[in-house]
N, C-alpha and C positions, 0 to 999 in steps of 0.2 A: 761139564756139559751134559746135556740130555742124551738119551739114547735116540738116535735118529739115523735112518739110513740115507743113502745118497740120493734117493728119489724124493726126499723132503717129507717123508711120513714120520711124524713124531710119535713117540711112545710116552709122552707126558700124560699121566692119567688125570682125570677130573679131580680125583681125591688129592693129588699133589698140588693141582692148581688152587683148590679150595684151601688146603693147608697154608699155602703161600698167602692167600687172601686174608686168612685170620690174622696173620702177622701184620698185614696192612691195616686191619681194624685197630689193632693196638697202636700201630705207628701213627694213626690219625686221631684216635680217641684221646690219647694223652694230651696232645697240643690243642685239640678241639675243646676239651674241658678246661684246659689252662686258659684258653682265649676267653672263656666265659668267666672263670674264677678271677682272672686278673682285674676285671672291672671293680671287684670288691676293694682292691688296694686303693683306688682313687675315690670310689663312691662311699666307702664305709670305714676305711682305716686311715684316712687322712693323708695319703701319699700325694705329693705335688706331681703335676703332670710330667715334669722333667724327670723326677725320680722313677716314675712309672716307665718312662722310656729307657732310662739307664739300666734298670733292673732286667730288662729284656735284651739290651744291647751287649752288656758285658759278657754273658755266656757265649756270644757269637765269636768274640775274640778268643775265648777258651777253645771253642770248636775249631778255630783256624789252626790250632796246634794239634788237637787230639784227632780230628777227622783224618788227615792224611796219614798220621802214624797208624791209626787203626786200619786204614786201607792197606798199608804196607804189611802189617802183621797178618791181616786176613788173607792177603794174596799169597803169603809165604809160609803158612802154617802146615806142618806135616802132622797128620792125625789119621787114625783109622776111621774117624767119623767124617773125614773131609776137612776142608780148611775154614768152614764158616759156622757149623752148627753149634760148637761149644761156646763161641762168643755170643751167639744169639741167645742162648740160655742164660749165660752169666749177666749179660746186659739187661735182659728182661727182669731179673731179680733185683738188680741194683736200682733201676729206674722206678720199679714199683715201690720199693721201700722208701726211697728218697722222696717220691711224689707225696706220700702220706705225711712225712715229717715236715716238708717245706710249707705245708698249708696249716700247720698248727700255730696260727697267729692269734694274738689277743690284743685288743685295742689298748688295754691298760698298760701294756708294755712300752707303748710309745712308738713314734714313727722311726726314730733312729735305730732302736733295737730291732724292730720288725724288718727294717730295710736290710740290715746286716744279716739277720737270721735267715730271711727268705733268700737273699742272694747266695749265701753259703750253701744252703741245701739245694738250691736250684743248680749250682755248679756240679754237685754230685749227681743230681738227676740227669743233667745234660751229658755228663760223662757216661752214665749208664745208657742213655739214648744213643750215644755214639757207638759204644761197644755192641749194642743191639743192631742199630739201623744200618751201619756201614756194611757188615757182612750179610745182613738180611737182604738189602737192596741188591748186593752183588749176586746172591742166590737167584734172584729174579732174572738178572741179566743172563745168567749162564744156564738156566733151566731148559731152554730150548734154542735150537739153531734156526728154526723156521721163521721166515720173515713175517708172515701173517699170524702165526701162532703166538709170536711174541706180543703182538697187539692184543690177542685174545687173552693171554695170561694176565697182562696188565689191566685189561678191561674187567676180568673177573675179580682181580684184586681190588680195583677201584670200586666195583659194585659192592663188594663186602665192606671195604673201608668207608664208603660214603655213609654207612649207617651211623658212624660216629657223629657226622654232621646232622643227621636226623635227630639223634638222641640229645646231643650236647646242648642245643639251644633251649631245651626245656629246663635245664638247670637254672636259667634265669628266672623262670616262673617259680621253681621250688625255693630258690635262695631268698626271694623277696616275699614269700608267703609266710606270715607270722604263725599260721597254724602248723607249719613244718618247723620253723626255727624262730621261736619267740624272742631269742636274744639278738637276732639280726643275722645278716648275711655272712658275717665273719664266723659265726657258729656254723653256718651252712657249709662253708668251704672246709672247715675242720672235719666235719663228718662225711660230707660227700666225697672228699678226696679218698677216703678209705674204700667207698663203694665203687669208685672209678679204678683205683689201683689194683684191687684184687682180681676182677675179671680181665682187665687189660693185661696184667702180668701173665695170666693163664693163656690168653690169646697169643701173646708174644712168644710164649714157649712152644706153641704148636708147630711152627716151621722147624724148630730145632729137633723135635721128636719125630716128625712124620715126613719131612722131605729128605729122601734118601740121596746121599752124595757119595761118590767113590772115595776110597781111602787115598790119602796122599803121602803115606808113610814112605813109599819108594821113590818119591820125586827128588831128583838130584839137582834140578834147576832152581830150587827155592833157596832163598837166603836163610841162614840159621836165625831162629827167633830167640835171641838172648839180649838181656838188658844192655850189655856193652855194645853188642852189634847194632842195636837200635840207636843208641846214643851216637855211635860212630857213623851210622847211616842216615842221621837226621838230614844232612845236606842232600843226600841222594833221594831221600823220601820226598822232600819238598821240591827238589828239582823234577822228580817224576810228576808231582802235582802240577808244577808249572808247565811241564811238557804236555800235559793234557790240553792246555789252552793253545798249544801249537797246532792241534788238530782242528782245522777250520770248522768242520761240522759239529764237533763237540762244543767249541766256543759259541757257535750259533745257538745250539740247544740250551746251554747253560745261561747265556745272556738273555735269551727270549724268556726263559722261565723266570729268571730274576726280575725282569721288568713286569711281567704279568702278575705273578704270584705276590710280589711284594708291593706293587702299587695298589693291589687289592687289599693287602694286609695293613697298609697304612690307615685305610679308612674302615676296615672291618669292624673295629670296636665302636665306631661312630654309629653303627646301626642301632644299637641299644640306646645310645644317647639321643639320637634323632627321634626315634619312636617315642621314648619316654618324655623328652623335654619339648619336642615340637608337636607331635601328634596328640600328646596327652598332658600338655601343660605342666611338665615336671612332676607328674604323679605316677610313680612306679606301680602302685596298686591298681590304678585305672588302666594302665597299659596292659595289665593282665598277661595273656598268652601271646600278644602280638609280636614282641621281640622273638619269642621262640618260634612262632609261625614263620617268620621271615627266614630263619636259618633252616628250620626243619622241612618246610615245604620245598625250599630251594634244593635241599639235599635229596629229597624224594624225587623231584623232577630230574636231577642229575642221575640218580640211580636207575630209574625206570625209563627215562626218555633219552637223556643226553648220551650216556655211555653206549647203549645199544646203537643209536643213530651214528655216533662218531666211529664206532667199530666197523659198521657196514660202510660208512663213507670212506674210511681209511682203506678198506680192502678194494673198493671200487675206483676211487679217485687217487689214491696214494696218500701217504701220511702227511706230506706237506700241505696239499690242498685241503685235506680235512682239517688240519690245524688252522689255516688261514680263514676258511669259511666259518668255523666255530667261533673264532675270535671276533670276526666282523659281526656275527649275530649278537655277541655279548655287548658290543658297543650300543646296539639298539636298547638293550636292557638298562645300561647306565644312564642313557638319555631319558628313558621313560621314568626312572626313579625321581628325576628332578620334578617332573610334572605329576607323578602319582603318589608322592608323599603329601597328603592333604589332611590337615587337622580335621578331626571329626569323621574322616572316611578312611580309616586305616586299611580296609579291605582292598583299596585301589592298588596299593603297591604289589599285591599278589599277581597282577597282570604283567608286571615287569619281570617277574622271577623266571619264567621259561626262557626268555631271551638272555637274561643275566647269567643263568646257570651254564650256558654253553662255554663261558670263558674258563673258569676254574674247573668245571666239570670235565672238560675234554683235555685239559692241560697235561696231567700226569699220565693218563692213558696213552697218549700219543708220544710224549717226550721220553717216557721210560722205555717205550718200545724202540724209539729212535736211538737212544743211548746204547741199547743192546746191539744195534746194527753198527754203531761206532766202535764198540769193543772188538768186533770182527776186523774192522779197518785198522784199528790200532795193532791187533795181533799180526796182520799182514805186514805192517810197516816196521814193527819192533820185534816180532817173534815171541811176544809175551802176552799171556792172558791177564789183563789188569782190571777186571771188573771192580775189584775192591778200591783201587786208586781212583778210577773214573767215577765210580759211584760215590766215593767220599767227597771228591771235588764237586760233583754235581749237587749233592745234598748239602755240602757246606755253603755253596752259593745260595741255596734255598734258605738255609738257616741264617746265614749272614744277612741276607736280605730281610728275613723276618725280624732280626734284631734292629737293623737300620729302619725298617718300617715302624717298629715300636718306638724307636727314638724319634723319628719324624712325626709319628702320630701324636706323641706327647708334645713335641715342639709346635706342631700346627695347632693343637689345642691351646697352647700358650699364646700363639700368634693371634688366634681369633678371640682370645680373652675368655675362654670357657672356665667357669667356676661352678661346681655342682651346687654350692650354697646360694649362688646368685646368678642364675642363667639369664643372659640378655638375648634379645632378638638378633643383634648383630653377630653374636657368637654362634647362634644356631645357623644363620645364613652362611657364615663362613664355613662351618662344618659341611653344610649341604653342597657348597661350591666344590670343596675338596672331594666330597663323596662322588660327585659326577665326573669332574674333569680329570682328576689324577689317574684313575684306572684307565680311562680312555687314552690318555697320553701313553701309558705303559703298553697298552695293546697295540697302538699304532707303531710304537718303537719296535716291539717284538716282531710284528709282521714285516717291517722293513728289514730287520736282521735276517729273517728266515726266507726271504723271497728267493735267495740264491742257494738254498740248501739243496744238495744234489744226490743224496743217497736214495735212489729209487729202488723199486723191487728188482729191476734189471741189474743195476749196479751192485746191489747186495748179493745177487746170485753170482755175478762175476767175481766178487771178492771171495765168496765161498769156494768157487772153482779154483782160484789161485791159491787159497789156503790149503785145499786138499792136495793140490799139485805139490806144494812145498812139503807137505807131510808124507808125500808118496802114497796117498790113498787112491 
């Protein structure tokens, strides 16, 4: 936990907050670049839409096992560096190395070989991501005990992390520019993966080096971290994960995030396909920078407009109201996309982006802050600090949903009959219908789930008061 006195004045320095933010940049740049590169599997390497979905879904099943175990290990590690930092460092190195290797794909090797090769390396990458992200996220939950500072910490982290989404869309432009990669986009992902992995690995290491955490060598309440103990404790590890869902407020946060983030991710890859095939008549060269502009400008709006507004709104109105208002604004954006994707006038969709950006742009700033509050409630009820377990379960829900979204995204492409070699008007219309209606349904469902969320600033203060009384402070 952070150094904080009982009057609520935090000693978390701006340097510590920024160090945490650099970890978020890595945490978002790897998947942001992957979300662009993954198009190459379908567009250039001949993967069927269903294979495209499977290759993103299988790692989520893997995460279902590794994430809770990593949460348990992280929560119970005795070390002079604290219980998180060493894993953040190890995970960063593994995912950086695996990211480079999994994109060394050659069309001549064939779809079957490339499918097996990519899936195998991606499992190692996601293992590294778990080892990094579970303790990293837990560090963020425990860095401060102050209700509003938690939102500020997550806002700074999201502000820095959003630059991943500013930069990554431009990879579309570079990948399909023959002056950069004359052999094609498959050559592009082989080389760009290196330039993504090196800086992102360094960014991921920064929290391990610069966020100071107290030694846990003298903790007697931790479970011993031994292979046999972990094997014997598998049942309790997963029962702890299931216990997280018994906390009503946590269940609300995780479920709402699942609906919003993953209904968005089902259709996220369609942005490139709609712009290229609908606005520019299936000509990637003519589409030029417009696919990149969609993602990049949206991320800039999130960085400089949405996050500051949501942070202030959260402090003034409360986290729940800030969440609901932000998501209602995003619905306007999704509706506008239906009318503002106009062939020959690509600039029109830019007018929908400020509204659209409030959805995903506000989501993790608010939800991660709320989860930190739930960790206090969990400690009051159980007597344990379980940021690792709750963080693992929360982000497993995100990653599981991402995998399901990929599977559904590929399935819906099959349903509408999309074929990159023979694009029909009906397949484009089908994509556009899903693009507008599916995320709206997710947002409405999330708002209904969150309408009775009850951890206000006053309740959080009462929880802290009772915790302090229990500790005899």
